[in-house]
py3Dmol code that shows the C-alpha trace and the ligand (Angstrom):
import py3Dmol

protein = """\
ATOM      1  CA  UNK A   1      -0.133  -0.002  -0.088  1.00  0.00           C
ATOM      2  CA  UNK A   2       1.169   3.407  -0.832  1.00  0.00           C
ATOM      3  CA  UNK A   3       0.030   6.738   0.385  1.00  0.00           C
ATOM      4  CA  UNK A   4       0.676   9.467  -2.092  1.00  0.00           C
ATOM      5  CA  UNK A   5       1.033  13.023  -1.380  1.00  0.00           C
ATOM      6  CA  UNK A   6       0.501  12.892   2.289  1.00  0.00           C
ATOM      7  CA  UNK A   7       1.704  15.513   4.866  1.00  0.00           C
ATOM      8  CA  UNK A   8       3.390  14.295   8.026  1.00  0.00           C
ATOM      9  CA  UNK A   9       5.666  15.581  10.735  1.00  0.00           C
ATOM     10  CA  UNK A  10       8.933  13.821  11.239  1.00  0.00           C
ATOM     11  CA  UNK A  11      12.372  13.884  12.884  1.00  0.00           C
ATOM     12  CA  UNK A  12      15.385  12.745  11.012  1.00  0.00           C
ATOM     13  CA  UNK A  13      17.055   9.585  12.816  1.00  0.00           C
ATOM     14  CA  UNK A  14      19.850   8.567  10.547  1.00  0.00           C
ATOM     15  CA  UNK A  15      21.105   8.747   6.878  1.00  0.00           C
ATOM     16  CA  UNK A  16      23.439   7.019   4.756  1.00  0.00           C
ATOM     17  CA  UNK A  17      24.901   7.241   1.272  1.00  0.00           C
ATOM     18  CA  UNK A  18      23.165   5.227  -1.437  1.00  0.00           C
ATOM     19  CA  UNK A  19      24.273   4.681  -4.970  1.00  0.00           C
ATOM     20  CA  UNK A  20      26.201   7.430  -6.623  1.00  0.00           C
ATOM     21  CA  UNK A  21      24.150  10.564  -5.785  1.00  0.00           C
ATOM     22  CA  UNK A  22      21.404   9.351  -3.458  1.00  0.00           C
ATOM     23  CA  UNK A  23      20.884   8.951   0.226  1.00  0.00           C
ATOM     24  CA  UNK A  24      18.746   6.778   2.329  1.00  0.00           C
ATOM     25  CA  UNK A  25      17.197   8.748   5.219  1.00  0.00           C
ATOM     26  CA  UNK A  26      15.552   7.193   8.142  1.00  0.00           C
ATOM     27  CA  UNK A  27      12.775   9.550   9.626  1.00  0.00           C
ATOM     28  CA  UNK A  28      10.579   8.798  12.564  1.00  0.00           C
ATOM     29  CA  UNK A  29       7.172  10.190  11.544  1.00  0.00           C
ATOM     30  CA  UNK A  30       4.102  10.909  13.451  1.00  0.00           C
ATOM     31  CA  UNK A  31       1.564   9.077  11.469  1.00  0.00           C
ATOM     32  CA  UNK A  32       3.651   6.121   9.897  1.00  0.00           C
ATOM     33  CA  UNK A  33       6.232   5.393  12.488  1.00  0.00           C
ATOM     34  CA  UNK A  34       9.810   4.845  11.332  1.00  0.00           C
ATOM     35  CA  UNK A  35      10.068   4.945   7.663  1.00  0.00           C
ATOM     36  CA  UNK A  36      13.143   4.853   5.279  1.00  0.00           C
ATOM     37  CA  UNK A  37      13.148   7.563   2.450  1.00  0.00           C
ATOM     38  CA  UNK A  38      15.072   7.285  -0.877  1.00  0.00           C
ATOM     39  CA  UNK A  39      16.129  10.859  -1.387  1.00  0.00           C
ATOM     40  CA  UNK A  40      17.470  11.055  -4.987  1.00  0.00           C
ATOM     41  CA  UNK A  41      20.284  13.520  -5.794  1.00  0.00           C
ATOM     42  CA  UNK A  42      20.660  14.220  -2.059  1.00  0.00           C
ATOM     43  CA  UNK A  43      24.531  14.111  -2.499  1.00  0.00           C
ATOM     44  CA  UNK A  44      24.592  16.604  -5.303  1.00  0.00           C
ATOM     45  CA  UNK A  45      25.806  20.135  -4.377  1.00  0.00           C
ATOM     46  CA  UNK A  46      22.919  22.552  -3.921  1.00  0.00           C
ATOM     47  CA  UNK A  47      20.363  19.968  -3.440  1.00  0.00           C
ATOM     48  CA  UNK A  48      17.193  21.793  -2.459  1.00  0.00           C
ATOM     49  CA  UNK A  49      16.010  19.596   0.260  1.00  0.00           C
ATOM     50  CA  UNK A  50      19.561  19.222   1.930  1.00  0.00           C
ATOM     51  CA  UNK A  51      18.569  21.038   5.155  1.00  0.00           C
ATOM     52  CA  UNK A  52      15.415  18.959   5.487  1.00  0.00           C
ATOM     53  CA  UNK A  53      17.567  15.558   5.684  1.00  0.00           C
ATOM     54  CA  UNK A  54      20.194  16.650   8.396  1.00  0.00           C
ATOM     55  CA  UNK A  55      20.343  14.698  11.330  1.00  0.00           C
ATOM     56  CA  UNK A  56      17.637  15.599  14.139  1.00  0.00           C
ATOM     57  CA  UNK A  57      15.829  17.896  11.717  1.00  0.00           C
ATOM     58  CA  UNK A  58      12.103  18.301  12.686  1.00  0.00           C
ATOM     59  CA  UNK A  59       9.818  19.382   9.963  1.00  0.00           C
ATOM     60  CA  UNK A  60       6.660  18.876   8.190  1.00  0.00           C
ATOM     61  CA  UNK A  61       7.108  16.827   5.103  1.00  0.00           C
ATOM     62  CA  UNK A  62       4.931  15.938   2.056  1.00  0.00           C
ATOM     63  CA  UNK A  63       5.685  12.754   0.328  1.00  0.00           C
ATOM     64  CA  UNK A  64       4.662   9.203  -0.531  1.00  0.00           C
ATOM     65  CA  UNK A  65       4.695   6.666   2.030  1.00  0.00           C
ATOM     66  CA  UNK A  66       5.301   3.074   1.146  1.00  0.00           C
ATOM     67  CA  UNK A  67       4.131   0.741   3.837  1.00  0.00           C
ATOM     68  CA  UNK A  68       6.616  -2.052   2.749  1.00  0.00           C
ATOM     69  CA  UNK A  69       9.474  -0.460   0.785  1.00  0.00           C
ATOM     70  CA  UNK A  70      11.142   2.912   0.323  1.00  0.00           C
ATOM     71  CA  UNK A  71       9.134   6.089   0.716  1.00  0.00           C
ATOM     72  CA  UNK A  72       9.826   9.587  -0.863  1.00  0.00           C
ATOM     73  CA  UNK A  73       9.723  13.174   0.142  1.00  0.00           C
ATOM     74  CA  UNK A  74       8.564  15.734  -2.462  1.00  0.00           C
ATOM     75  CA  UNK A  75       8.443  19.064  -0.258  1.00  0.00           C
ATOM     76  CA  UNK A  76       9.144  20.042   3.290  1.00  0.00           C
ATOM     77  CA  UNK A  77       8.231  23.166   5.499  1.00  0.00           C
ATOM     78  CA  UNK A  78       8.611  24.494   8.979  1.00  0.00           C
ATOM     79  CA  UNK A  79      12.053  23.299   9.465  1.00  0.00           C
ATOM     80  CA  UNK A  80      13.508  23.143  12.962  1.00  0.00           C
ATOM     81  CA  UNK A  81      17.080  22.376  13.833  1.00  0.00           C
ATOM     82  CA  UNK A  82      18.303  21.440  17.124  1.00  0.00           C
ATOM     83  CA  UNK A  83      21.481  23.467  17.090  1.00  0.00           C
ATOM     84  CA  UNK A  84      22.801  22.628  20.619  1.00  0.00           C
ATOM     85  CA  UNK A  85      22.309  18.775  19.855  1.00  0.00           C
ATOM     86  CA  UNK A  86      24.091  19.182  16.610  1.00  0.00           C
ATOM     87  CA  UNK A  87      27.015  20.967  18.231  1.00  0.00           C
ATOM     88  CA  UNK A  88      27.523  18.793  21.354  1.00  0.00           C
ATOM     89  CA  UNK A  89      28.511  15.196  21.106  1.00  0.00           C
ATOM     90  CA  UNK A  90      27.064  14.526  24.571  1.00  0.00           C
ATOM     91  CA  UNK A  91      23.560  15.904  23.783  1.00  0.00           C
ATOM     92  CA  UNK A  92      23.842  14.241  20.386  1.00  0.00           C
ATOM     93  CA  UNK A  93      24.316  10.697  22.205  1.00  0.00           C
ATOM     94  CA  UNK A  94      21.111  11.084  24.361  1.00  0.00           C
ATOM     95  CA  UNK A  95      19.137  12.368  21.494  1.00  0.00           C
ATOM     96  CA  UNK A  96      20.349   9.349  19.424  1.00  0.00           C
ATOM     97  CA  UNK A  97      19.680   6.989  22.203  1.00  0.00           C
ATOM     98  CA  UNK A  98      16.116   8.323  22.529  1.00  0.00           C
ATOM     99  CA  UNK A  99      15.402   7.801  18.880  1.00  0.00           C
ATOM    100  CA  UNK A 100      16.930   4.370  18.922  1.00  0.00           C
ATOM    101  CA  UNK A 101      14.819   3.479  21.936  1.00  0.00           C
ATOM    102  CA  UNK A 102      11.555   4.558  20.456  1.00  0.00           C
ATOM    103  CA  UNK A 103      12.550   2.444  17.278  1.00  0.00           C
ATOM    104  CA  UNK A 104      12.872  -0.589  19.468  1.00  0.00           C
ATOM    105  CA  UNK A 105       9.589   0.395  20.984  1.00  0.00           C
ATOM    106  CA  UNK A 106       7.965   0.246  17.577  1.00  0.00           C
ATOM    107  CA  UNK A 107       9.407  -3.136  16.839  1.00  0.00           C
ATOM    108  CA  UNK A 108       7.865  -4.660  19.971  1.00  0.00           C
ATOM    109  CA  UNK A 109       4.632  -2.856  19.664  1.00  0.00           C
ATOM    110  CA  UNK A 110       3.827  -1.535  16.208  1.00  0.00           C
ATOM    111  CA  UNK A 111       0.978   0.814  17.404  1.00  0.00           C
ATOM    112  CA  UNK A 112       1.458   4.028  15.723  1.00  0.00           C
ATOM    113  CA  UNK A 113       1.065   6.587  18.380  1.00  0.00           C
ATOM    114  CA  UNK A 114       0.912  10.377  18.078  1.00  0.00           C
ATOM    115  CA  UNK A 115       1.428  10.638  21.709  1.00  0.00           C
ATOM    116  CA  UNK A 116       4.632   8.817  21.746  1.00  0.00           C
ATOM    117  CA  UNK A 117       5.982  10.816  18.706  1.00  0.00           C
ATOM    118  CA  UNK A 118       4.927  14.013  20.654  1.00  0.00           C
ATOM    119  CA  UNK A 119       6.784  12.696  23.740  1.00  0.00           C
ATOM    120  CA  UNK A 120       9.923  12.054  21.723  1.00  0.00           C
ATOM    121  CA  UNK A 121       9.986  15.402  20.164  1.00  0.00           C
ATOM    122  CA  UNK A 122       9.372  17.132  23.461  1.00  0.00           C
ATOM    123  CA  UNK A 123      12.294  15.116  25.162  1.00  0.00           C
ATOM    124  CA  UNK A 124      14.713  16.066  22.422  1.00  0.00           C
ATOM    125  CA  UNK A 125      13.496  19.825  22.580  1.00  0.00           C
ATOM    126  CA  UNK A 126      14.045  19.836  26.260  1.00  0.00           C
ATOM    127  CA  UNK A 127      17.557  18.416  25.919  1.00  0.00           C
ATOM    128  CA  UNK A 128      18.237  21.066  23.088  1.00  0.00           C
ATOM    129  CA  UNK A 129      17.034  23.837  25.480  1.00  0.00           C
ATOM    130  CA  UNK A 130      19.526  22.729  28.174  1.00  0.00           C
ATOM    131  CA  UNK A 131      17.533  20.607  30.521  1.00  0.00           C
ATOM    132  CA  UNK A 132      19.496  17.719  32.032  1.00  0.00           C
ATOM    133  CA  UNK A 133      19.833  15.208  29.014  1.00  0.00           C
ATOM    134  CA  UNK A 134      20.155  12.195  31.428  1.00  0.00           C
ATOM    135  CA  UNK A 135      17.042  13.101  33.477  1.00  0.00           C
ATOM    136  CA  UNK A 136      14.896  13.662  30.427  1.00  0.00           C
ATOM    137  CA  UNK A 137      16.157  10.395  29.014  1.00  0.00           C
ATOM    138  CA  UNK A 138      15.403   8.585  32.155  1.00  0.00           C
ATOM    139  CA  UNK A 139      11.903   9.945  32.352  1.00  0.00           C
ATOM    140  CA  UNK A 140      11.137   8.669  28.806  1.00  0.00           C
ATOM    141  CA  UNK A 141      12.861   5.214  29.817  1.00  0.00           C
ATOM    142  CA  UNK A 142      10.649   4.807  32.854  1.00  0.00           C
ATOM    143  CA  UNK A 143       7.498   5.684  30.721  1.00  0.00           C
ATOM    144  CA  UNK A 144       8.464   3.589  27.758  1.00  0.00           C
ATOM    145  CA  UNK A 145       8.747   0.403  29.753  1.00  0.00           C
ATOM    146  CA  UNK A 146       5.021  -0.317  29.109  1.00  0.00           C
ATOM    147  CA  UNK A 147       5.758  -0.478  25.500  1.00  0.00           C
ATOM    148  CA  UNK A 148       8.226  -3.203  26.014  1.00  0.00           C
ATOM    149  CA  UNK A 149       5.472  -5.161  27.910  1.00  0.00           C
ATOM    150  CA  UNK A 150       6.888  -4.370  31.246  1.00  0.00           C
ATOM    151  CA  UNK A 151       4.506  -2.351  33.098  1.00  0.00           C
ATOM    152  CA  UNK A 152       5.773  -1.955  36.645  1.00  0.00           C
ATOM    153  CA  UNK A 153       3.438  -0.769  39.319  1.00  0.00           C
ATOM    154  CA  UNK A 154       5.114   2.503  40.731  1.00  0.00           C
ATOM    155  CA  UNK A 155       2.128   3.590  42.818  1.00  0.00           C
ATOM    156  CA  UNK A 156       2.073   1.298  45.861  1.00  0.00           C
ATOM    157  CA  UNK A 157       3.495  -2.123  47.173  1.00  0.00           C
ATOM    158  CA  UNK A 158       2.471  -4.874  44.844  1.00  0.00           C
ATOM    159  CA  UNK A 159       1.842  -7.145  47.712  1.00  0.00           C
ATOM    160  CA  UNK A 160      -0.297  -4.995  50.235  1.00  0.00           C
ATOM    161  CA  UNK A 161      -1.133  -2.148  48.134  1.00  0.00           C
ATOM    162  CA  UNK A 162       0.330   0.076  50.773  1.00  0.00           C
ATOM    163  CA  UNK A 163       1.262   3.583  49.885  1.00  0.00           C
ATOM    164  CA  UNK A 164       3.732   4.154  52.888  1.00  0.00           C
ATOM    165  CA  UNK A 165       7.348   3.707  52.241  1.00  0.00           C
ATOM    166  CA  UNK A 166      10.311   3.011  52.086  1.00  0.00           C
ATOM    167  CA  UNK A 167       9.934   1.158  48.771  1.00  0.00           C
ATOM    168  CA  UNK A 168      12.210  -0.770  46.891  1.00  0.00           C
ATOM    169  CA  UNK A 169      11.860  -2.060  43.242  1.00  0.00           C
ATOM    170  CA  UNK A 170      11.318  -5.738  42.600  1.00  0.00           C
ATOM    171  CA  UNK A 171      11.888  -7.245  39.145  1.00  0.00           C
ATOM    172  CA  UNK A 172      10.215 -10.490  39.971  1.00  0.00           C
ATOM    173  CA  UNK A 173       7.217  -8.807  41.676  1.00  0.00           C
ATOM    174  CA  UNK A 174       7.153  -6.307  38.693  1.00  0.00           C
ATOM    175  CA  UNK A 175       6.871  -3.059  40.923  1.00  0.00           C
ATOM    176  CA  UNK A 176       7.300  -1.643  44.225  1.00  0.00           C
ATOM    177  CA  UNK A 177       7.782  -3.605  47.531  1.00  0.00           C
ATOM    178  CA  UNK A 178       7.118  -1.611  50.708  1.00  0.00           C
ATOM    179  CA  UNK A 179       9.581  -2.198  53.696  1.00  0.00           C
ATOM    180  CA  UNK A 180       7.368  -4.742  55.214  1.00  0.00           C
ATOM    181  CA  UNK A 181       7.649  -6.976  52.125  1.00  0.00           C
ATOM    182  CA  UNK A 182      11.303  -6.455  51.393  1.00  0.00           C
ATOM    183  CA  UNK A 183      11.980  -9.868  52.748  1.00  0.00           C
ATOM    184  CA  UNK A 184      10.081 -11.519  49.904  1.00  0.00           C
ATOM    185  CA  UNK A 185      12.713 -10.618  47.320  1.00  0.00           C
ATOM    186  CA  UNK A 186      16.362 -10.724  48.316  1.00  0.00           C
ATOM    187  CA  UNK A 187      17.198  -9.778  44.597  1.00  0.00           C
ATOM    188  CA  UNK A 188      15.060  -6.404  44.840  1.00  0.00           C
ATOM    189  CA  UNK A 189      17.384  -3.510  43.563  1.00  0.00           C
ATOM    190  CA  UNK A 190      18.096  -2.236  46.920  1.00  0.00           C
ATOM    191  CA  UNK A 191      17.512   1.361  45.792  1.00  0.00           C
ATOM    192  CA  UNK A 192      17.761   4.302  48.213  1.00  0.00           C
ATOM    193  CA  UNK A 193      14.786   6.404  48.956  1.00  0.00           C
ATOM    194  CA  UNK A 194      15.662   9.405  46.634  1.00  0.00           C
ATOM    195  CA  UNK A 195      16.121   7.114  43.511  1.00  0.00           C
ATOM    196  CA  UNK A 196      12.741   5.374  44.306  1.00  0.00           C
ATOM    197  CA  UNK A 197      11.129   8.795  44.901  1.00  0.00           C
ATOM    198  CA  UNK A 198      12.241  10.026  41.283  1.00  0.00           C
ATOM    199  CA  UNK A 199      11.476   6.832  39.604  1.00  0.00           C
ATOM    200  CA  UNK A 200       7.842   7.097  40.997  1.00  0.00           C
ATOM    201  CA  UNK A 201       7.666  10.724  39.909  1.00  0.00           C
ATOM    202  CA  UNK A 202       9.196  10.178  36.494  1.00  0.00           C
ATOM    203  CA  UNK A 203       6.424   7.527  35.760  1.00  0.00           C
ATOM    204  CA  UNK A 204       3.819  10.217  35.801  1.00  0.00           C
ATOM    205  CA  UNK A 205       5.439  13.491  34.981  1.00  0.00           C
ATOM    206  CA  UNK A 206       4.606  15.444  31.660  1.00  0.00           C
ATOM    207  CA  UNK A 207       7.928  16.324  29.917  1.00  0.00           C
ATOM    208  CA  UNK A 208       6.290  19.379  28.477  1.00  0.00           C
ATOM    209  CA  UNK A 209       5.841  20.884  31.993  1.00  0.00           C
ATOM    210  CA  UNK A 210       9.301  20.522  33.221  1.00  0.00           C
ATOM    211  CA  UNK A 211      11.184  23.786  33.436  1.00  0.00           C
ATOM    212  CA  UNK A 212      14.123  23.122  35.627  1.00  0.00           C
ATOM    213  CA  UNK A 213      15.693  19.934  36.828  1.00  0.00           C
ATOM    214  CA  UNK A 214      17.807  19.726  39.988  1.00  0.00           C
ATOM    215  CA  UNK A 215      18.892  16.283  40.678  1.00  0.00           C
ATOM    216  CA  UNK A 216      22.307  15.586  42.546  1.00  0.00           C
ATOM    217  CA  UNK A 217      25.153  13.707  40.795  1.00  0.00           C
ATOM    218  CA  UNK A 218      24.874  10.735  43.222  1.00  0.00           C
ATOM    219  CA  UNK A 219      21.065  10.260  42.629  1.00  0.00           C
ATOM    220  CA  UNK A 220      21.614  10.746  38.846  1.00  0.00           C
ATOM    221  CA  UNK A 221      24.246   7.798  39.103  1.00  0.00           C
ATOM    222  CA  UNK A 222      21.911   5.729  40.952  1.00  0.00           C
ATOM    223  CA  UNK A 223      18.921   6.400  38.531  1.00  0.00           C
ATOM    224  CA  UNK A 224      21.055   5.534  35.496  1.00  0.00           C
ATOM    225  CA  UNK A 225      22.211   2.314  37.290  1.00  0.00           C
ATOM    226  CA  UNK A 226      18.665   1.338  38.350  1.00  0.00           C
ATOM    227  CA  UNK A 227      17.396   1.887  34.823  1.00  0.00           C
ATOM    228  CA  UNK A 228      20.084   0.006  33.215  1.00  0.00           C
ATOM    229  CA  UNK A 229      19.476  -2.936  35.473  1.00  0.00           C
ATOM    230  CA  UNK A 230      15.702  -2.820  34.626  1.00  0.00           C
ATOM    231  CA  UNK A 231      16.168  -2.472  31.090  1.00  0.00           C
ATOM    232  CA  UNK A 232      18.990  -5.234  30.946  1.00  0.00           C
ATOM    233  CA  UNK A 233      16.987  -7.631  33.091  1.00  0.00           C
ATOM    234  CA  UNK A 234      13.302  -7.067  31.716  1.00  0.00           C
ATOM    235  CA  UNK A 235      13.676  -5.536  28.330  1.00  0.00           C
ATOM    236  CA  UNK A 236      16.899  -6.953  26.957  1.00  0.00           C
ATOM    237  CA  UNK A 237      17.828  -4.556  24.054  1.00  0.00           C
ATOM    238  CA  UNK A 238      21.253  -3.425  23.056  1.00  0.00           C
ATOM    239  CA  UNK A 239      21.602   0.283  21.922  1.00  0.00           C
ATOM    240  CA  UNK A 240      24.894   1.469  20.670  1.00  0.00           C
ATOM    241  CA  UNK A 241      24.351   5.203  21.926  1.00  0.00           C
ATOM    242  CA  UNK A 242      23.853   3.842  25.462  1.00  0.00           C
ATOM    243  CA  UNK A 243      27.233   2.124  25.575  1.00  0.00           C
ATOM    244  CA  UNK A 244      28.815   5.552  24.345  1.00  0.00           C
ATOM    245  CA  UNK A 245      26.751   7.583  27.000  1.00  0.00           C
ATOM    246  CA  UNK A 246      28.033   5.156  29.719  1.00  0.00           C
ATOM    247  CA  UNK A 247      31.624   5.352  28.428  1.00  0.00           C
ATOM    248  CA  UNK A 248      31.289   9.223  28.567  1.00  0.00           C
ATOM    249  CA  UNK A 249      29.806   9.061  32.197  1.00  0.00           C
ATOM    250  CA  UNK A 250      32.734   6.938  33.477  1.00  0.00           C
ATOM    251  CA  UNK A 251      35.068   9.649  32.448  1.00  0.00           C
ATOM    252  CA  UNK A 252      32.994  12.443  33.820  1.00  0.00           C
ATOM    253  CA  UNK A 253      32.499  10.964  37.329  1.00  0.00           C
TER     254      UNK A 253
END
"""
ligand_1 = """\
1
ZN
Zn 3.658 -4.221 51.170
"""
view = py3Dmol.view(width=600, height=400)
view.addModel(protein, "pdb")
view.setStyle({"model": 0}, {"cartoon": {"style": "trace"}})
view.addModel(ligand_1, "xyz")
view.setStyle({"model": 1}, {"stick": {}})
view.zoomTo()
view.show()
């Protein structure tokens, strides 16, 4: 099935050279998910759509969407470039990771969701505007778990429904355990109170409404560790940008 002359929003995920003068450009679109576009003449000097296919460009595109094969772009408008992300290798790594994570999410649950597209664009905009890239990414990671079939309960103890902490996260119970039920799982993550506080908060927060972030370095490190454990143990995906981020962080701290 081919949809001709349709308008959609998208963000450029990656691109690679194709044949002598062309490029294959992967775009995360609002209405069709992740699609690969054959852009003819993209490597020629003065190519008219060159700004629209730069990495992380967010724009409105008009083109043909092919459900199974390559898609095509005819025109674009309302281009937005994320300048800070383009200039900073660190921010770039987080934005790349977010897009790769969303791509995996579509592979495990092929529901096309405008909500998730908007969440992704909001996260990348927030990082571009200077909000802490790790925290923004962690919020998205917490909220995306459901798309990978992991839907932890962050609201109350999964055993007694108690809302009084302290809490810890248990992978085998799929959510929080309260202190009275810690003994049921010796493999629980042994998270400190601050880390649990933020994980619970992240599960319900609206990224668009965040104007400042102030999380200490130690808690950030614990949050990153907790989410890596949950993703490794319950989701099991490998994302190249993530190992790059981890390498950068070990050099920083
Ligand atoms: Zn309990």
